[in-house]
C-alpha positions as CSV (number, residue, x, y, z in Angstrom):
1,M,-16.9,-33.8,65.1
2,T,-16.5,-35.9,68.2
3,I,-15.8,-35.1,71.5
4,T,-14.5,-36.8,74.3
5,K,-14.9,-36.0,78.2
6,V,-11.5,-35.7,80.0
7,N,-10.6,-34.6,83.4
8,A,-11.3,-30.8,83.6
9,A,-8.6,-28.5,84.1
10,T,-8.9,-26.3,87.1
11,A,-8.9,-22.6,87.3
12,N,-8.2,-20.0,90.5
13,C,-8.4,-16.2,89.1
14,S,-8.5,-12.6,90.7
15,G,-8.9,-10.0,89.1
16,G,-8.7,-11.3,85.6
17,E,-5.2,-13.2,86.0
18,C,-5.8,-17.1,86.0
19,E,-3.9,-20.0,86.7
20,F,-4.6,-22.9,85.9
21,D,-4.0,-26.8,86.9
22,Y,-4.3,-29.5,84.0
23,S,-4.7,-27.9,81.0
24,H,-3.0,-28.4,77.9
25,H,-2.9,-25.1,76.4
26,Y,-1.7,-23.2,79.4
27,K,-0.4,-22.7,83.1
28,Y,-1.2,-19.3,83.5
29,A,-3.7,-16.3,81.4
30,K,-5.2,-13.0,81.5
31,T,-8.6,-13.1,80.5
32,N,-11.5,-10.7,80.0
33,C,-13.7,-12.3,83.1
34,F,-12.6,-10.6,86.4
35,Q,-14.7,-13.2,88.2
36,N,-12.9,-14.5,91.7
37,L,-12.6,-18.5,90.9
38,R,-11.3,-20.9,93.6
39,F,-10.4,-24.8,91.9
40,E,-13.7,-24.2,89.4
41,E,-13.3,-26.5,86.7
42,V,-13.1,-25.1,83.6
43,E,-13.0,-26.3,79.8
44,T,-9.7,-24.5,77.9
45,A,-9.6,-24.1,74.6
46,F,-6.4,-22.1,72.7
47,M,-8.4,-18.7,72.6
48,Y,-10.7,-19.0,75.4
49,F,-12.0,-21.2,78.5
50,T,-15.4,-21.9,79.7
51,I,-16.3,-22.1,83.4
52,L,-18.1,-25.3,83.6
53,K,-20.9,-24.8,86.5
54,T,-22.0,-21.5,84.5
55,G,-21.1,-22.0,80.8
56,Q,-19.5,-18.7,80.6
57,E,-16.9,-18.4,78.1
58,C,-13.9,-16.3,79.3
59,K,-11.5,-14.7,76.4
60,V,-7.4,-15.3,76.9
61,L,-5.9,-12.6,76.2
62,E,-2.6,-13.2,77.1
63,S,-1.1,-16.7,78.0
64,H,1.7,-18.6,79.1
65,N,2.8,-22.3,80.2
């Protein structure tokens, strides 16, 4: 498996609802993570995203572009 580094997406989250910039997967998501994030770098995947600074994985419960 080859992993390539691309520009990270950023997330702004509050109360389990997040908006994303530069994500190929979604623009908005409801998640099981409830911390407040401001322009936090994340790596997005179809069913979850990872907060790069902490390594925490957050499950995406609902999303749209």
